[in-house]
C-alpha positions as semicolon CSV with decimal commas, in nm:
position;residue;x (nm);y (nm);z (nm)
1;M;-0,084;0,627;2,010
2;K;-0,059;0,427;2,308
3;F;0,224;0,457;2,535
4;R;0,377;0,212;2,808
5;N;0,602;0,238;3,100
6;L;0,970;0,174;3,029
7;G;1,017;-0,056;3,343
8;K;1,064;0,102;3,670
9;T;1,258;0,416;3,513
10;G;0,916;0,659;3,530
11;I;0,988;0,700;3,143
12;R;0,684;0,679;2,916
13;L;0,734;0,542;2,577
14;S;0,496;0,549;2,252
15;E;0,406;0,168;2,161
16;I;0,591;0,233;1,822
17;G;0,907;0,403;1,831
18;L;1,137;0,537;1,570
19;G;1,428;0,318;1,459
20;T;1,701;0,540;1,268
21;W;1,972;0,284;1,156
22;E;1,838;0,305;0,785
23;M;1,934;0,664;0,783
24;A;2,298;0,630;0,849
25;G;2,391;0,692;0,468
26;D;2,653;0,391;0,478
27;V;2,551;0,030;0,500
28;W;2,181;0,065;0,415
29;G;2,303;0,296;0,075
30;K;2,286;0,645;0,022
31;K;2,006;0,845;0,217
32;D;1,847;1,162;0,140
33;D;1,872;1,366;0,462
34;T;1,592;1,593;0,384
35;V;1,374;1,296;0,359
36;S;1,520;1,107;0,667
37;L;1,431;1,435;0,871
38;K;1,082;1,446;0,715
39;A;1,020;1,078;0,836
40;L;1,125;1,182;1,189
41;Q;0,913;1,488;1,190
42;I;0,628;1,290;1,060
43;G;0,672;1,026;1,314
44;L;0,665;1,283;1,585
45;E;0,331;1,444;1,409
46;N;0,161;1,118;1,455
47;G;0,206;1,036;1,791
48;A;0,548;0,889;1,833
49;N;0,756;1,039;2,118
50;F;1,070;0,806;2,111
51;I;1,369;0,795;1,891
52;D;1,625;0,527;1,911
53;T;1,974;0,593;1,746
54;A;2,341;0,512;1,809
55;A;2,664;0,665;1,777
56;G;2,790;0,405;1,527
57;Y;2,486;0,491;1,276
58;G;2,683;0,673;0,994
59;A;2,976;0,720;1,259
60;G;2,743;0,995;1,423
61;H;2,573;1,109;1,127
62;V;2,227;1,014;1,240
63;E;2,271;1,155;1,613
64;E;2,361;1,482;1,398
65;L;2,049;1,453;1,201
66;I;1,850;1,408;1,535
67;G;2,021;1,743;1,644
68;N;1,896;1,907;1,332
69;L;1,556;1,776;1,410
70;L;1,546;1,916;1,762
71;R;1,693;2,265;1,651
72;K;1,400;2,276;1,371
73;T;1,131;2,208;1,637
74;P;1,181;2,421;1,932
75;G;1,032;2,298;2,265
76;S;1,037;1,927;2,145
77;R;1,307;1,805;2,345
78;E;1,108;1,789;2,686
79;N;0,842;1,577;2,523
80;L;1,096;1,337;2,340
81;V;1,257;1,048;2,471
82;I;1,593;0,967;2,294
83;S;1,795;0,659;2,308
84;T;2,137;0,627;2,183
85;K;2,421;0,362;2,241
86;V;2,782;0,360;2,310
87;K;2,987;0,174;2,047
88;P;3,233;-0,077;2,151
89;E;3,581;0,091;2,133
90;C;3,740;-0,201;1,936
91;G;3,467;-0,222;1,711
92;Q;3,354;-0,572;1,765
93;F;3,020;-0,670;1,811
94;A;2,877;-0,995;1,970
95;P;3,203;-1,056;2,121
96;P;3,312;-1,422;2,195
97;S;3,345;-1,487;2,561
98;D;3,738;-1,468;2,573
99;R;3,729;-1,087;2,495
100;D;3,808;-0,827;2,768
101;I;3,556;-0,563;2,832
102;R;3,833;-0,312;2,877
103;N;3,864;-0,318;2,515
104;F;3,499;-0,246;2,464
105;Y;3,381;-0,020;2,736
106;A;3,653;0,127;2,947
107;P;3,495;0,394;3,191
108;N;3,648;0,666;2,995
109;W;3,532;0,537;2,674
110;I;3,182;0,539;2,786
111;R;3,221;0,886;2,930
112;R;3,383;1,052;2,591
113;Q;3,128;0,865;2,388
114;C;2,830;0,974;2,594
115;E;2,960;1,335;2,579
116;A;3,010;1,305;2,217
117;S;2,661;1,195;2,153
118;L;2,517;1,487;2,367
119;S;2,739;1,726;2,164
120;R;2,623;1,584;1,825
121;M;2,258;1,584;1,932
122;G;2,271;1,911;2,096
123;T;2,114;1,818;2,410
124;D;2,200;1,808;2,770
125;Y;2,099;1,460;2,862
126;I;2,016;1,144;2,696
127;D;1,710;0,962;2,837
128;I;1,845;0,577;2,751
129;L;2,211;0,512;2,702
130;L;2,280;0,154;2,599
131;M;2,612;-0,032;2,527
132;H;2,587;-0,157;2,188
133;T;2,674;-0,509;2,232
134;W;2,772;-0,734;2,520
135;S;2,924;-1,059;2,621
136;G;2,783;-1,323;2,874
137;A;3,121;-1,356;3,018
138;W;3,115;-1,007;3,190
139;G;2,889;-1,087;3,455
140;Q;3,153;-1,009;3,714
141;E;3,259;-0,679;3,581
142;T;3,121;-0,350;3,759
143;D;3,349;-0,034;3,649
144;W;3,111;0,018;3,329
145;Y;2,824;0,011;3,567
146;N;2,993;0,261;3,804
147;E;3,051;0,503;3,529
148;L;2,717;0,499;3,417
149;V;2,584;0,549;3,772
150;R;2,821;0,859;3,807
151;L;2,677;0,988;3,440
152;K;2,325;0,943;3,562
153;Q;2,414;1,126;3,909
154;E;2,536;1,423;3,700
155;G;2,226;1,447;3,518
156;K;2,361;1,330;3,170
157;V;2,177;1,013;3,154
158;R;1,835;0,920;3,278
159;S;1,844;0,554;3,252
160;F;2,085;0,314;3,096
161;G;2,118;-0,059;2,982
162;I;2,242;-0,284;2,716
163;S;2,149;-0,384;2,364
164;I;2,223;-0,746;2,347
165;P;2,366;-0,946;2,024
166;D;2,094;-1,063;1,785
167;E;2,130;-1,441;1,933
168;G;2,275;-1,350;2,280
169;I;1,931;-1,323;2,452
170;R;2,081;-1,439;2,777
171;D;2,392;-1,241;2,766
172;A;2,283;-0,951;3,020
173;N;2,073;-1,162;3,241
174;V;2,325;-1,145;3,510
175;Q;2,304;-0,771;3,492
176;I;1,931;-0,780;3,494
177;A;1,940;-0,997;3,815
178;L;2,188;-0,794;3,990
179;G;1,984;-0,468;3,944
180;M;2,258;-0,305;3,719
181;V;2,034;-0,201;3,415
182;D;1,713;-0,010;3,359
183;V;1,676;-0,144;2,999
184;I;1,734;-0,400;2,744
185;E;1,720;-0,364;2,384
186;C;1,678;-0,697;2,175
187;V;1,575;-0,846;1,872
188;F;1,223;-0,991;1,905
189;N;0,982;-1,065;1,600
190;A;0,816;-1,359;1,483
191;F;1,122;-1,545;1,383
192;Q;1,308;-1,487;1,730
193;Q;1,092;-1,574;1,993
194;E;1,361;-1,700;2,248
195;P;1,309;-1,370;2,459
196;L;0,968;-1,485;2,554
197;Y;1,129;-1,761;2,751
198;S;1,479;-1,655;2,830
199;L;1,468;-1,281;2,907
200;F;1,114;-1,139;2,936
201;P;1,012;-1,309;3,267
202;L;1,335;-1,205;3,445
203;A;1,330;-0,863;3,325
204;S;0,965;-0,831;3,417
205;K;1,038;-0,954;3,776
206;H;1,314;-0,685;3,813
207;G;1,142;-0,408;3,645
208;V;1,377;-0,412;3,344
209;G;1,223;-0,206;3,048
210;I;1,228;-0,389;2,681
211;I;1,282;-0,236;2,363
212;A;1,223;-0,469;2,066
213;R;1,423;-0,412;1,762
214;S;1,447;-0,592;1,431
215;P;1,057;-0,660;1,399
216;F;1,060;-0,727;1,041
217;S;1,389;-0,928;1,032
218;S;1,530;-0,692;0,831
219;G;1,260;-0,648;0,571
220;V;1,174;-0,998;0,478
221;L;0,842;-1,005;0,675
222;V;0,725;-0,721;0,498
223;Q;0,863;-0,751;0,170
224;E;0,886;-0,994;-0,109
225;W;1,194;-1,145;-0,116
226;S;1,347;-1,455;-0,324
227;P;1,651;-1,671;-0,258
228;S;1,797;-1,554;-0,581
229;M;1,738;-1,172;-0,513
230;Q;2,045;-0,920;-0,516
231;F;2,050;-0,633;-0,272
232;A;2,182;-0,302;-0,381
233;E;2,566;-0,244;-0,404
234;G;2,678;-0,179;-0,042
235;D;2,379;-0,307;0,120
236;W;2,477;-0,498;0,468
237;R;2,209;-0,768;0,380
238;G;2,395;-0,889;0,073
239;L;2,727;-0,925;0,271
240;W;2,763;-0,962;0,633
241;P;2,505;-1,267;0,712
242;L;2,682;-1,463;0,417
243;D;2,983;-1,450;0,607
244;V;2,845;-1,626;0,898
245;K;2,543;-1,818;0,765
246;P;2,591;-1,854;0,378
247;D;2,205;-2,005;0,356
248;W;2,088;-1,691;0,545
249;L;1,884;-1,566;0,256
250;R;1,711;-1,874;0,168
251;E;1,651;-1,940;0,563
252;Q;1,464;-1,583;0,575
253;V;1,287;-1,677;0,264
254;D;1,164;-1,980;0,367
255;M;1,068;-1,900;0,710
256;A;0,892;-1,593;0,555
257;A;0,682;-1,835;0,338
258;I;0,573;-2,021;0,656
259;I;0,483;-1,732;0,879
260;K;0,296;-1,493;0,640
261;P;-0,012;-1,714;0,580
262;T;-0,074;-1,677;0,963
263;L;-0,009;-1,307;0,961
264;M;-0,273;-1,272;0,668
265;K;-0,531;-1,426;0,899
266;S;-0,496;-1,117;1,104
267;G;-0,657;-0,924;0,842
268;L;-0,392;-0,660;0,905
269;S;-0,102;-0,568;0,663
270;Y;0,237;-0,751;0,712
271;P;0,399;-0,453;0,911
272;V;0,102;-0,395;1,104
273;A;0,056;-0,776;1,212
274;S;0,426;-0,801;1,261
275;L;0,429;-0,517;1,499
276;Q;0,103;-0,620;1,682
277;F;0,255;-0,970;1,738
278;I;0,521;-0,803;1,915
279;L;0,311;-0,572;2,112
280;A;0,107;-0,853;2,246
281;S;0,381;-0,929;2,480
282;S;0,316;-0,683;2,775
283;E;0,679;-0,706;2,863
284;V;0,771;-0,491;2,572
285;S;0,793;-0,115;2,633
286;S;0,826;-0,028;2,278
287;V;0,904;-0,193;1,931
288;I;1,130;0,027;1,705
289;P;1,080;-0,029;1,321
290;G;1,350;0,147;1,135
291;S;1,275;0,336;0,805
292;S;1,372;0,646;0,647
293;N;1,045;0,647;0,433
294;P;0,786;0,879;0,561
295;A;0,497;0,681;0,435
296;H;0,634;0,355;0,582
297;V;0,664;0,535;0,923
298;I;0,294;0,644;0,902
299;T;0,206;0,289;0,834
300;N;0,415;0,158;1,120
301;L;0,280;0,391;1,368
302;S;-0,075;0,313;1,306
303;A;0,005;-0,045;1,433
304;S;-0,048;0,104;1,793
305;D;-0,428;0,143;1,731
306;A;-0,484;-0,207;1,563
307;V;-0,575;-0,519;1,738
308;I;-0,438;-0,875;1,636
309;S;-0,664;-1,179;1,740
310;P;-0,509;-1,404;2,025
311;D;-0,527;-1,696;1,811
312;V;-0,320;-1,543;1,545
313;V;-0,060;-1,461;1,818
314;S;-0,082;-1,816;1,957
315;E;-0,029;-1,978;1,622
316;I;0,270;-1,774;1,530
317;R;0,420;-1,871;1,880
318;Q;0,355;-2,243;1,787
319;L;0,521;-2,212;1,493
320;W;0,835;-2,128;1,687
321;K;0,782;-2,389;1,963
322;D;0,727;-2,661;1,685
323;R;1,055;-2,531;1,534
324;K;0,932;-2,428;1,212
325;V;1,085;-2,100;1,240
326;R;1,391;-1,962;1,458
327;G;1,581;-1,681;1,530
328;T;1,856;-1,618;1,259
329;Y;2,133;-1,364;1,213
330;N;1,994;-1,066;1,057
331;G;2,289;-0,835;1,122
332;S;2,087;-0,554;1,292
333;I;2,350;-0,430;1,536
């Protein structure tokens, strides 16, 4: 496993981290905590040092699962980097520009949520604390930032930043330019390449670390989907996107059919090639594929030691430049 710097924070992350939303037990369907815990343990045993989670994953359930992991592996905390997120108080993600930040991240809400996350995980500090959505209209706001600075000074948080909405790639650029964030988490994959041009150059200039999420675009890049497929009952992929983009599933399937032949040219499996495409961008500190399947975790982690041809990377980037593929709503908050 290779490691990269998280911007100028002094924190080192494994190139492949462990995404945990799928372990929530709600919108991905029922999950076996024993299997999820094994997936985390195997991830650490195979070189990962980074776990990404959120207070909103199963209403804190995944944070409790991580707390269980820490209790089962004494001494692991000092070598582990944990990222979690403050859910918006009003419960709305990707807010429109007319929404007041005080309904999302009032200072006392940030503090209470931070302390609740610490309690659920049974740890004294959070390595990376992110706001779990954002609006580009909040460039003039500072109360949220001042509270996070206080939490950092108290030793409860080592670094902080923003997890920007799926399609809001520029939403936190003001905060980056003003030096108000250490880290940005964003969607970046073969479909959503906008960060290469609208986010990464600015983040690199200001020493802001980048965590890339949704590397498989919710599964279509590594699974065999069809426009007529049915997701399991309760699976968000058959629900939320259709409210916003009724043709979401067909769009995903059509774009995957365009991308996959190029991924195959790499000689790598779809998961490994998809992850290597992301890691080809040096601005990315870590990418966090999510899985509660131990076998899938092992495959994902192997991507750090793989090599993808620059020609394949260029061809995938050209597909985006030619507008043959594009970022699309994928519901991964």
